[in-house]
C-alpha positions as CSV (number, residue, x, y, z in Angstrom):
1,X,-23.4,31.6,37.2
2,X,-26.5,29.5,36.2
3,X,-26.0,26.2,34.4
4,X,-28.5,23.7,33.1
5,X,-27.8,20.6,31.1
6,X,-30.1,18.8,28.6
7,X,-29.5,15.3,27.1
8,X,-30.4,15.3,23.4
9,X,-29.0,11.8,22.7
10,X,-27.1,9.0,24.4
11,X,-23.9,11.0,24.2
12,X,-25.2,14.4,23.1
13,X,-25.5,17.2,25.7
14,X,-26.7,20.8,25.5
15,X,-25.5,23.0,28.3
16,X,-27.0,26.5,28.8
17,X,-24.8,28.9,30.7
18,X,-25.7,32.3,32.0
19,X,-23.6,34.8,34.0
20,X,-23.9,38.5,35.0
21,X,-22.5,41.1,32.6
22,X,-20.1,42.6,35.1
23,X,-17.9,39.6,34.7
24,X,-17.0,41.0,31.3
25,X,-17.6,44.7,31.8
26,X,-15.2,45.0,34.7
27,X,-12.4,43.2,32.8
28,X,-13.1,45.3,29.7
29,X,-12.8,48.6,31.7
30,X,-9.6,47.3,33.3
31,X,-8.0,46.6,30.0
32,X,-9.2,49.9,28.5
33,X,-7.7,51.9,31.4
34,X,-4.4,50.0,30.9
35,X,-4.5,51.0,27.2
36,X,-4.8,54.7,28.1
37,X,-1.3,54.5,29.4
38,X,0.2,52.8,26.4
39,X,-1.6,54.0,23.2
40,X,-0.5,56.9,21.2
41,X,-3.2,59.1,19.6
42,X,-2.5,62.3,17.8
43,X,-3.3,65.4,19.9
44,X,-2.7,63.7,23.2
45,X,0.4,63.3,25.3
46,X,1.6,59.7,25.9
47,X,-0.3,58.3,28.9
48,X,-2.9,61.1,28.9
49,X,-5.4,59.8,26.4
50,X,-8.9,60.1,27.9
51,X,-10.7,56.8,28.7
52,X,-13.7,57.8,26.5
53,X,-11.4,58.2,23.4
54,X,-9.8,54.9,24.0
55,X,-13.2,53.3,24.5
56,X,-14.5,54.7,21.2
57,X,-11.5,53.5,19.3
58,X,-10.7,50.1,20.9
59,X,-13.8,49.2,23.0
60,X,-15.4,46.8,20.5
61,X,-12.2,44.8,19.9
62,X,-11.4,44.6,23.6
63,X,-15.0,43.5,24.4
64,X,-14.8,40.7,21.8
65,X,-11.4,39.6,23.2
66,X,-12.6,39.5,26.8
67,X,-15.9,37.8,25.7
68,X,-14.1,35.0,24.0
69,X,-11.8,34.4,27.0
70,X,-14.7,34.5,29.5
71,X,-16.9,32.2,27.4
72,X,-14.1,29.6,27.4
73,X,-13.4,30.0,31.1
74,X,-17.1,29.8,32.0
75,X,-17.5,26.7,29.9
76,X,-14.7,24.9,31.8
77,X,-16.1,26.0,35.1
78,X,-19.6,24.8,34.1
79,X,-18.5,21.3,33.0
80,X,-16.5,21.0,36.2
81,X,-19.5,22.0,38.2
82,X,-21.7,19.5,36.4
83,X,-19.2,16.7,36.6
84,X,-19.2,16.3,32.8
85,X,-16.4,14.8,30.6
86,X,-16.7,16.2,27.1
87,X,-15.3,14.0,24.3
88,X,-14.0,16.9,22.2
89,X,-14.5,20.6,22.0
90,X,-18.0,22.3,22.2
91,X,-20.0,24.1,19.6
92,X,-21.0,27.4,21.3
93,X,-24.2,29.2,20.2
94,X,-24.7,32.7,21.7
95,X,-28.2,33.5,23.0
96,X,-27.8,36.8,24.7
97,X,-24.5,38.7,24.1
98,X,-25.2,42.4,24.6
99,X,-23.4,44.9,26.7
100,X,-25.1,45.5,30.1
101,X,-27.2,42.3,29.7
102,X,-26.7,38.8,31.4
103,X,-24.5,36.7,29.0
104,X,-26.2,33.5,27.9
105,X,-25.1,30.8,25.5
106,X,-25.6,27.1,24.7
107,X,-22.7,24.7,24.4
108,X,-23.3,21.5,22.5
109,X,-20.9,18.6,22.9
110,X,-20.7,14.9,23.3
111,X,-19.6,13.0,26.5
112,X,-17.7,9.8,26.8
113,X,-19.8,6.7,26.7
114,X,-20.3,4.4,29.6
115,X,-18.3,1.2,28.9
116,X,-19.6,-1.8,30.7
117,X,-16.9,-4.5,30.7
118,X,-18.1,-7.8,29.2
119,X,-17.6,-11.3,30.5
120,X,-14.4,-12.6,28.9
121,X,-14.5,-16.1,30.3
122,X,-15.6,-17.5,26.9
123,X,-12.8,-15.8,24.9
124,X,-10.3,-18.3,23.4
125,X,-6.7,-17.2,23.0
126,X,-4.0,-19.3,21.4
127,X,-0.5,-18.7,22.8
128,X,2.3,-19.7,20.4
129,X,5.1,-21.6,21.9
130,X,8.4,-22.2,20.1
131,X,12.0,-22.9,20.8
132,X,15.1,-21.9,18.8
133,X,17.0,-24.9,17.5
134,X,20.5,-25.2,16.0
135,X,19.0,-25.6,12.5
136,X,17.1,-22.2,13.0
137,X,20.4,-20.5,13.9
138,X,22.1,-22.2,10.8
139,X,19.4,-20.7,8.6
140,X,19.9,-17.2,10.0
141,X,23.7,-17.6,9.6
142,X,23.1,-18.6,5.9
143,X,21.1,-15.5,5.5
144,X,24.0,-13.4,6.9
145,X,26.3,-15.2,4.5
146,X,24.1,-14.1,1.6
147,X,24.4,-10.5,2.8
148,X,28.2,-10.9,2.5
149,X,28.3,-12.8,-0.8
150,X,30.5,-11.8,-3.7
151,X,29.9,-12.5,-7.4
152,X,32.2,-14.5,-9.6
153,X,32.0,-14.4,-13.4
154,X,31.3,-17.8,-15.0
155,X,31.5,-19.1,-18.6
156,X,28.3,-21.1,-18.6
157,X,24.6,-20.5,-19.1
158,X,22.9,-18.5,-16.4
159,X,20.9,-20.4,-13.8
160,X,18.5,-19.5,-11.1
161,X,20.3,-17.4,-8.4
162,X,23.0,-16.1,-10.8
163,X,23.4,-12.4,-11.5
164,X,23.1,-11.3,-15.1
165,X,24.4,-7.9,-16.3
166,X,22.8,-6.8,-19.6
167,X,21.7,-4.0,-21.8
168,X,18.1,-4.0,-23.0
169,X,15.8,-2.0,-25.2
170,X,12.0,-2.4,-25.1
171,X,9.6,-1.7,-27.9
172,X,5.9,-1.8,-28.5
173,X,5.0,-2.5,-32.1
174,X,8.5,-1.6,-33.0
175,X,8.5,1.8,-31.2
176,X,10.7,2.5,-28.1
177,X,8.7,3.3,-25.0
178,X,9.5,5.3,-21.9
179,X,11.4,3.4,-19.2
180,X,12.1,0.5,-21.5
181,X,15.8,1.0,-21.9
182,X,18.9,0.3,-19.7
183,X,22.6,-0.3,-20.0
184,X,24.7,-2.3,-17.6
185,X,21.6,-3.4,-15.7
186,X,22.2,-6.2,-13.1
187,X,19.5,-8.6,-12.0
188,X,19.6,-11.6,-9.8
189,X,17.7,-14.3,-11.7
190,X,14.7,-15.4,-9.7
191,X,14.8,-12.6,-7.1
192,X,11.6,-11.1,-8.4
193,X,13.0,-7.7,-9.2
194,X,11.6,-7.7,-12.7
195,X,8.5,-9.2,-14.2
196,X,8.5,-13.0,-13.9
197,X,8.3,-13.5,-17.7
198,X,11.4,-11.3,-18.1
199,X,13.5,-13.0,-15.5
200,X,12.6,-16.5,-16.5
201,X,13.9,-15.9,-20.0
202,X,17.3,-15.0,-18.6
203,X,17.8,-18.6,-17.5
204,X,20.2,-20.2,-20.1
205,X,21.7,-16.9,-21.5
206,X,25.5,-16.7,-21.8
207,X,28.0,-13.8,-21.8
208,X,28.1,-12.1,-25.2
209,X,24.8,-13.5,-26.3
210,X,22.1,-11.4,-28.0
211,X,18.4,-12.3,-28.1
212,X,15.0,-10.8,-28.3
213,X,12.2,-11.8,-25.9
214,X,8.5,-11.1,-25.6
215,X,7.2,-10.0,-22.2
216,X,3.5,-9.6,-21.5
217,X,2.6,-6.8,-19.0
218,X,-0.3,-7.6,-16.5
219,X,-3.6,-5.7,-16.7
220,X,-2.9,-4.1,-13.4
221,X,0.6,-2.8,-14.3
222,X,1.2,0.7,-12.8
223,X,2.3,2.3,-16.1
224,X,-0.9,3.0,-18.0
225,X,0.7,2.7,-21.5
226,X,2.0,-0.8,-20.7
227,X,-1.1,-2.4,-19.1
228,X,-2.1,-5.6,-20.9
229,X,0.5,-4.9,-23.7
230,X,3.1,-7.4,-24.9
231,X,6.5,-5.7,-25.4
232,X,9.6,-7.0,-27.2
233,X,13.0,-6.6,-25.5
234,X,16.3,-6.8,-27.3
235,X,18.9,-8.1,-24.9
236,X,22.7,-8.0,-25.0
237,X,24.3,-10.1,-22.2
238,X,27.4,-8.5,-20.8
239,X,28.2,-10.8,-17.9
240,X,26.9,-13.9,-16.0
241,X,28.1,-14.3,-12.4
242,X,27.4,-16.9,-9.7
243,X,27.3,-16.1,-6.0
244,X,30.1,-17.0,-3.7
245,X,29.2,-17.3,0.0
246,X,31.9,-16.5,2.6
247,X,33.1,-19.2,5.1
248,X,31.8,-18.9,8.6
249,X,35.1,-18.1,10.2
250,X,36.8,-15.4,12.3
251,X,36.7,-12.8,9.5
252,X,33.0,-13.5,9.0
253,X,32.3,-13.1,12.7
254,X,34.2,-9.8,12.9
255,X,32.1,-8.5,10.0
256,X,29.1,-8.8,12.3
257,X,30.6,-7.1,15.4
258,X,32.4,-10.0,17.1
259,X,35.7,-8.2,17.6
260,X,37.7,-11.4,18.6
261,X,36.3,-13.3,15.7
262,X,34.8,-16.1,17.9
263,X,32.2,-17.9,15.8
264,X,30.6,-19.4,18.9
265,X,30.0,-15.9,20.2
266,X,28.5,-15.0,16.9
267,X,26.0,-17.9,17.1
268,X,25.2,-16.8,20.7
269,X,24.6,-13.3,19.6
270,X,22.5,-14.5,16.7
271,X,20.4,-16.7,19.0
272,X,19.8,-13.8,21.4
273,X,18.6,-11.6,18.5
274,X,16.3,-14.4,17.3
275,X,15.0,-14.8,20.8
276,X,14.0,-11.1,21.0
277,X,12.4,-11.3,17.6
278,X,10.5,-14.5,18.6
279,X,9.3,-12.9,21.8
280,X,8.0,-9.8,20.0
281,X,6.3,-12.0,17.4
282,X,4.5,-14.1,20.0
283,X,3.6,-11.0,22.0
284,X,2.2,-9.4,18.9
285,X,0.1,-12.4,18.0
286,X,-1.3,-12.6,21.5
287,X,-2.0,-8.9,21.7
288,X,-3.9,-9.0,18.4
289,X,-6.1,-11.8,19.6
290,X,-6.8,-10.0,22.8
291,X,-7.6,-6.7,21.0
292,X,-9.9,-8.5,18.5
293,X,-11.7,-10.1,21.4
294,X,-12.2,-6.8,23.2
295,X,-13.6,-5.1,20.1
296,X,-16.0,-8.0,19.4
297,X,-17.3,-8.2,23.0
298,X,-18.0,-4.5,23.5
299,X,-20.6,-2.5,21.5
300,X,-21.3,1.2,22.3
301,X,-21.8,4.5,20.6
302,X,-18.6,6.3,19.8
303,X,-18.1,10.1,20.2
304,X,-18.0,11.7,16.8
305,X,-15.1,14.1,17.8
306,X,-12.9,11.2,18.8
307,X,-13.5,9.3,15.5
308,X,-12.9,12.5,13.5
309,X,-9.7,13.2,15.3
310,X,-8.4,9.7,14.7
311,X,-9.4,9.9,11.0
312,X,-7.3,13.1,10.8
313,X,-4.4,11.4,12.5
314,X,-4.4,8.4,10.3
315,X,-4.8,10.5,7.1
316,X,-1.8,12.7,8.2
317,X,0.3,9.5,8.8
318,X,-0.6,8.1,5.4
319,X,0.1,11.4,3.6
320,X,3.4,11.7,5.3
321,X,4.4,8.1,4.2
322,X,3.3,8.6,0.6
323,X,4.4,12.2,0.2
324,X,1.0,13.6,0.8
325,X,2.3,17.1,1.7
326,X,2.5,17.7,-2.0
327,X,-1.0,16.5,-2.8
328,X,-3.7,19.1,-3.4
329,X,-6.6,16.7,-2.8
330,X,-6.7,15.1,0.7
331,X,-7.3,11.4,1.0
332,X,-11.0,10.7,1.6
333,X,-12.4,9.9,5.1
334,X,-13.8,6.6,4.0
335,X,-10.3,5.2,3.7
336,X,-9.7,5.6,7.4
337,X,-13.1,5.5,9.1
338,X,-13.3,1.8,9.9
339,X,-9.8,1.7,11.4
340,X,-10.4,5.0,13.2
341,X,-13.6,3.6,14.8
342,X,-11.8,0.4,15.8
343,X,-8.9,2.4,17.5
344,X,-11.3,4.7,19.3
345,X,-13.3,1.8,20.6
346,X,-10.2,0.0,21.8
347,X,-8.9,3.1,23.5
348,X,-12.1,3.5,25.4
349,X,-12.2,-0.2,26.4
350,X,-8.6,-0.2,27.5
351,X,-9.1,3.0,29.5
352,X,-12.1,1.5,31.3
353,X,-10.1,-1.6,32.2
354,X,-7.2,0.5,33.5
355,X,-9.6,2.5,35.7
356,X,-11.8,-0.4,36.9
357,X,-8.8,-2.6,37.8
358,X,-6.7,0.3,39.1
359,X,-3.8,-0.7,36.8
360,X,-0.7,1.4,37.3
361,X,2.4,1.3,35.2
362,X,4.9,-1.2,36.4
363,X,8.4,0.5,36.6
364,X,10.2,-2.8,36.3
365,X,8.4,-3.6,33.1
366,X,9.2,-0.2,31.7
367,X,12.9,-0.9,32.4
368,X,12.6,-4.3,30.9
369,X,10.9,-2.8,27.8
370,X,13.6,-0.2,27.6
371,X,16.3,-2.9,27.8
372,X,14.6,-4.8,25.1
373,X,14.4,-1.8,22.8
374,X,18.0,-0.7,23.5
375,X,19.2,-4.2,22.7
376,X,18.1,-3.7,19.0
377,X,20.6,-0.9,18.6
378,X,24.4,-0.8,18.5
379,X,24.6,1.9,21.1
380,X,21.9,0.8,23.6
381,X,23.1,3.2,26.2
382,X,22.4,6.2,24.0
383,X,18.9,4.9,23.4
384,X,18.2,4.7,27.1
385,X,19.6,8.2,27.7
386,X,17.3,9.5,24.9
387,X,14.2,8.1,26.5
388,X,15.1,9.2,30.0
389,X,15.7,12.7,28.9
390,X,12.6,13.0,26.7
391,X,9.4,12.8,28.8
392,X,7.2,12.4,25.7
393,X,9.1,9.4,24.5
394,X,9.1,7.8,28.0
395,X,5.3,8.5,28.3
396,X,4.8,6.6,25.0
397,X,6.8,3.7,26.3
398,X,4.9,3.7,29.5
399,X,1.6,3.6,27.6
400,X,2.8,0.5,25.7
401,X,3.6,-1.2,29.1
402,X,0.1,-0.3,30.4
403,X,-1.4,-1.9,27.3
404,X,0.7,-5.0,27.9
405,X,-0.5,-5.1,31.5
406,X,-4.1,-4.9,30.2
407,X,-3.4,-7.8,27.9
408,X,-2.1,-9.8,30.8
409,X,-5.3,-9.0,32.8
410,X,-7.4,-10.2,29.9
411,X,-5.4,-13.5,29.7
412,X,-6.3,-14.2,33.4
413,X,-10.0,-14.0,32.4
414,X,-9.9,-15.8,29.0
415,X,-9.3,-19.4,28.0
416,X,-5.7,-19.6,27.0
417,X,-4.3,-22.6,25.1
418,X,-0.6,-23.1,24.3
419,X,0.0,-24.0,20.7
420,X,3.5,-25.4,19.9
421,X,5.1,-24.5,16.6
422,X,8.5,-24.0,15.1
423,X,10.6,-20.8,15.0
424,X,10.5,-20.8,11.2
425,X,6.7,-21.2,11.0
426,X,6.1,-18.4,13.4
427,X,8.5,-16.0,12.0
428,X,7.8,-16.6,8.3
429,X,4.0,-16.8,8.4
430,X,1.8,-13.7,8.2
431,X,3.2,-11.1,10.6
432,X,1.0,-10.2,13.5
433,X,-0.6,-6.7,13.6
434,X,1.1,-4.8,16.5
435,X,-1.8,-2.4,16.7
436,X,-2.0,0.2,19.5
437,X,-5.4,1.5,20.8
438,X,-5.8,5.2,21.0
């Protein structure tokens, strides 16, 4: 086999491959002879069909089948011989494909770029530091109490935080409109479930009252026929209720899985969960800063096939989330290209770091990550059994651990500053982007 490679760009390669015809011819004859024993043709006994007849009827199809297989096989042999690492499949252009003649074709493809690791000593990373105080636990307990609240009817005007049950009919210029009518509809005043101008006018209503209110719809409202319109709603108030929060006692603790009803155990369990959430939050913030720094410090050409593959993956994920399987028009590439390019770049940088620093997955960290993941489920043992019996799931977990090890390596090179904050400020500010390089 003769192989020559031409560089037509920084990543583009054209590889010409030539091999003797007998590599195909011998395999074609072998398969045709095998067919003579299996095919049934009128006028011939089974297994007695002459080779020439089989060749006339099936020769062309068998030749194309063998040709396709040998082209793929020879391509793999050629790139191994040349020490090439294609980033995606090739485009194969036949040059000479004729029976009895040397087979020759040109395979065009792109290779992976050379990634030269940048100096990271001038990268600044802020590492959040926070502790969990008693007041933080109290706030979470209060949130749990709200989950268990009950509603008690009251004979007074509705206030913020009350629940109002009502009938309403909406009209535009005196005409009912689609979706503007409901009976026995319950809304917590101030919860933001309805338009603010609707909810705010429920403050002060009383059971049995009837009133008409005007509600302007914003210009960007999803329903086209309501955009920028002002509707009238006739209201009939059926009931006003106030929330009643449960006491933090044994019954309350048992409702959240503390079988003996020990409130102190509940607080300990709540604190442990908060600690896991805080750890994940801090980890995500640090990881985002590291990944942002790696992207900004490394500029190189990206293989088109990798970017195209990542666009397809992102589009598939988006269409799955939003019911895209029913769409006839696929979402445009432009929606995903920037994120796809970022992910491909990160993936290549991370791979280079792993190879250059000979980073291998730490089994203890995998176990720790598995423990942390299992701790978020009621049956953590079942979660662990699932991962250990599904190699693909475990491989995904190991990839995350490798990424964490890369983050740790970057932190040894960068300038890291601890920034003290509160649990509340960290957990309730903008959530970090837990992105994963591909």
